[in-house]
C-alpha positions in Angstrom: -5.2 -13.5 3.0 -7.8 -11.8 0.5 -10.7 -9.5 2.1 -13.4 -7.7 0.2 -12.9 -3.9 -0.1 -15.6 -1.8 1.5 -17.3 0.8 -1.0 -15.5 3.3 1.6 -12.2 1.6 0.9 -12.9 1.7 -3.0 -13.4 5.4 -3.0 -10.4 6.2 -0.9 -8.3 4.2 -3.2 -9.6 4.9 -6.5 -8.7 9.0 -6.2 -5.2 9.5 -7.0 -3.2 9.1 -3.5 -0.1 8.0 -1.7 0.0 5.6 0.8 2.5 4.2 3.2 3.8 0.7 2.8 5.4 -1.2 5.8 7.4 -4.2 5.1 9.7 -6.4 7.2 13.5 -6.5 7.1 15.1 -9.8 7.3 16.0 -8.9 10.9 12.3 -8.3 11.6 12.6 -4.6 11.8 10.3 -2.5 9.9 10.8 -0.6 6.5 8.3 1.8 5.7 8.0 3.6 2.5 5.8 6.1 0.4 4.0 4.2 -2.5 1.5 5.2 -5.3 -1.6 2.9 -4.8 -4.5 2.1 -7.2 -7.2 -0.7 -7.6 -8.3 -3.3 -9.8 -11.2 -4.7 -9.1 -10.5 -6.3 -5.4 -7.0 -5.9 -5.8 -5.1 -2.9 -4.4 -2.2 -2.4 -6.8 1.3 -1.1 -5.3 3.8 0.9 -7.3 6.8 -0.5 -7.0 9.8 -2.4 -8.7 10.5 -5.7 -7.5 14.2 -5.1 -7.3 13.3 -2.1 -4.7 13.9 -2.8 -1.0 10.1 -2.9 -0.6 9.5 -5.5 -3.4 12.5 -7.5 -2.2 11.1 -7.7 1.5 7.8 -8.5 0.3 8.8 -11.2 -1.9 10.6 -12.8 0.9 7.8 -12.0 3.5 4.4 -11.0 2.4 3.4 -9.8 5.6 2.7 -5.9 5.0 0.9 -2.8 6.5 -0.8 -0.7 4.1 -2.0 3.2 5.3 -3.5 5.8 3.0 -2.5 9.0 3.1 -4.7 12.1 3.4 -4.3 14.0 0.2 -3.4 17.6 1.2 -5.8 19.5 -1.2 -8.9 17.3 -0.2 -10.5 18.3 3.2 -13.0 15.3 2.8 -10.7 12.5 2.6 
């Protein structure tokens, strides 16, 4: 399901940063991993390989959760 990104979300994603991507394992348990994120228009890009566990889980079940990590050198994030 696509949603429009708010200006605040765009600003946060446009900064160099990490996020945590949660995917579902075949047994339904969560798999959480740090990833680089970026933005291209309204799309959030997640840096991972299709052959990685994250990639395989997402291909099998596209339900994910993404949380942005606060950058350690930015007190205003």
